[in-house]
C-alpha angles and dihedrals in degrees: 000000000000123000094251093060091045091052091049092052091048090050091050090051092052092049092051093050093047091047090052092050094049092047091051091050091050092052092040088240119139107254114239104193096158096087091042091051091050091048091049092048089050091053091050093047092049090048091053094045094048095048109131113254120261114266112265118262113259115263122219136207098240090195091062114126093244094053098054110135118222119173139123090294098040114056122200120239114244088216089060092051089057090059097055115114109216137201132176133255117178087351092302124114120239137161106291091228093069099041098100098048090045093052091047093051092051092047093048092048091053094047092049094051107026092113094047115108113210100129094277128105134179129023124324109268130232100220098172133025132147116011130196121227090253093051092050090049089054094051092047094049091047089055092050091051091048091052092049091050090052095044110037113202096025113142122249090242093054093045088051092050094049093046091053090059091064105025121038117245109253109273093027099071121110088214087071086057092059091229098096130077135183108221119191137176124229117339096307091100112169097005100129097199092050098043098048092058100045115114094226092050091049089051090051092052091049097046108025093101090065087069097041099265133123132199092249103200111038120189094247098046102062094116089054101042097036090224130098121249111291114182090186102053115098127179127199114231102148130271098274096049093041092052093053095045096047095042092052097043095234130129131243093260092054092048093051092047090055092050094050090050093058 
C-alpha cells in the first residue's frame, strides 16, 4: 500500500475517533474510544494485508536478437555475422531491423535543435555502423601501431592491451553485430572533449531510450564494459529495455546480469 493511502486511512481513523468523542460530550456520555480505535486499526491492518500483489516484473527472452551481448568477454560468432540483413542509414550499413527507429531518432534530434547555435549545423551523422571482421582487424592494428609509435619500446602485449581499451578486439565489437552506431555532430567526429559537450549529442543521450537505444559505454562503467567512455556510441536494445537501463543509470552488462539472476 502506498503512503498516500496509508495517510488517508490514518486520517479517517482520527476523524472517527474525534467524532465519537464529540458525540459523547454532546450527549454527556463518557466517550469510549478504545474499541473504536481498535476497530479502526483492524480495518487499516486488513486493508494493508489484503492489498493486491505488485504486478510481476516483465520477463525477457535473453536470446532475442536485440539483446545479444558482445564485449571483450563475449565474442561474436562469425557465422552469426553472415546472417545479418543490412540496410543503409547515412550511407552506413546497419541491421535492417533498427533502421526506422534510428532514422526517426536522427530526424527528431535535428528538429529539436535546429535553431541551437553551438557550432554545429545539419543532422547528427552516423559515421560508423556495421563492420566486417577484416575492417575491425584493420582498425585494431592501426591503433596498436599508433600506440607503439607514441611509446617506443612498449611491448607487443602492452600495446595490445592498451589498444583494446579504445578499439574492440576483432570479434568483440558491437559494430560487427550491426546493432551499434557511432553518431557524431559536425566534423569533430571522435574528439571526446568536443562531442560530449555538443547540444545534439546531449539530446541524444537524454532521449535515445525513446527509440530503443542506449549510450553503450558510459563514463562511470568502464570497468564493467571494458571500453572507455564513448559519448557517440549507441546500441539498439528495444524501447522497454533501453528505458530501464537509461533511467537507472546502469549499463547493458549490469542489466543482463540482473535478468539472469532472477
